[in-house]
Kinemage of the C-alpha trace (Angstrom):
@kinemage 1
@onewidth
@group {chain A} dominant
@subgroup {mainchain}
@vectorlist {calphas} color= white
{ca met a 1} P -29.642 -21.575 19.796
{ca glu a 2} L -27.332 -19.372 21.745
{ca arg a 3} L -23.830 -18.076 20.445
{ca leu a 4} L -21.121 -16.583 22.167
{ca leu a 5} L -20.058 -13.405 19.335
{ca tyr a 6} L -17.356 -11.208 22.055
{ca thr a 7} L -15.852 -12.423 25.545
{ca ala a 8} L -14.731 -9.364 28.386
{ca glu a 9} L -12.760 -9.651 31.232
{ca leu a 10} L -11.224 -7.285 33.161
{ca ile a 11} L -8.205 -8.168 35.415
{ca glu a 12} L -6.689 -6.211 37.792
{ca glu a 13} L -2.726 -7.207 37.965
{ca gly a 14} L -0.302 -4.761 41.063
{ca gly a 15} L -2.912 -2.213 41.100
{ca thr a 16} L -3.702 -1.608 37.420
{ca tyr a 17} L -6.623 -2.604 35.290
{ca lys a 18} L -6.623 -3.430 31.381
{ca leu a 19} L -9.993 -4.634 30.117
{ca val a 20} L -9.236 -8.062 27.767
{ca val a 21} L -11.879 -8.415 24.748
{ca gln a 22} L -11.604 -11.590 22.515
{ca asp a 23} L -14.136 -11.531 18.750
{ca met a 24} L -15.148 -14.900 18.560
{ca arg a 25} L -16.076 -14.721 14.770
{ca arg a 26} L -12.894 -12.992 13.923
{ca asp a 27} L -10.983 -14.967 16.384
{ca thr a 28} L -9.516 -11.690 18.054
{ca val a 29} L -8.301 -10.465 21.090
{ca gln a 30} L -7.778 -6.951 22.097
{ca thr a 31} L -6.884 -5.354 25.503
{ca thr a 32} L -5.865 -2.234 26.357
{ca pro a 33} L -5.908 -0.515 30.308
{ca val a 34} L -8.404 0.712 32.512
{ca pro a 35} L -8.074 4.246 34.861
{ca arg a 36} L -9.486 2.719 38.263
{ca thr a 37} L -11.687 6.006 37.869
{ca ala a 38} L -13.562 3.588 34.635
{ca val a 39} L -13.186 0.829 36.787
{ca asp a 40} L -15.273 2.375 40.570
{ca arg a 41} L -17.770 3.273 37.246
{ca leu a 42} L -18.495 0.208 35.743
{ca pro a 43} L -21.408 -0.460 37.951
{ca val a 44} L -22.913 2.501 36.806
{ca phe a 45} L -22.030 2.392 33.332
{ca leu a 46} L -23.995 -1.513 33.247
{ca ser a 47} L -26.930 -0.621 35.330
{ca ala a 48} L -27.253 2.520 32.735
{ca leu a 49} L -26.443 0.629 29.789
{ca ser a 50} L -29.067 -1.615 30.466
{ca ser a 51} L -31.578 1.071 31.273
{ca lys a 52} L -31.208 2.422 28.882
{ca leu a 53} L -31.638 -1.246 26.224
{ca asn a 54} L -34.308 -2.085 28.065
{ca ser a 55} L -36.414 1.172 27.421
{ca ser a 56} L -36.309 0.786 23.845
{ca gln a 57} L -37.104 -2.200 23.987
{ca leu a 58} L -40.362 -0.980 25.115
{ca his a 59} L -40.555 1.521 22.741
{ca gly a 60} L -39.570 -1.201 19.448
{ca arg a 61} L -35.889 1.012 18.574
{ca trp a 62} L -32.148 0.767 19.423
């Protein structure tokens, strides 16, 4: 059975960005500003993370 633990949204408003993360277990929300350069690099970061996780699963460690 799947259980949602966290949600994350990257929101753009008036040219500025913020990351909103909700912890579903603790019912808390954290918001932080995100620079445009980080937003632009997000696809690269997610690809690297995915690659790292897939590599770790093949080697049996995290």
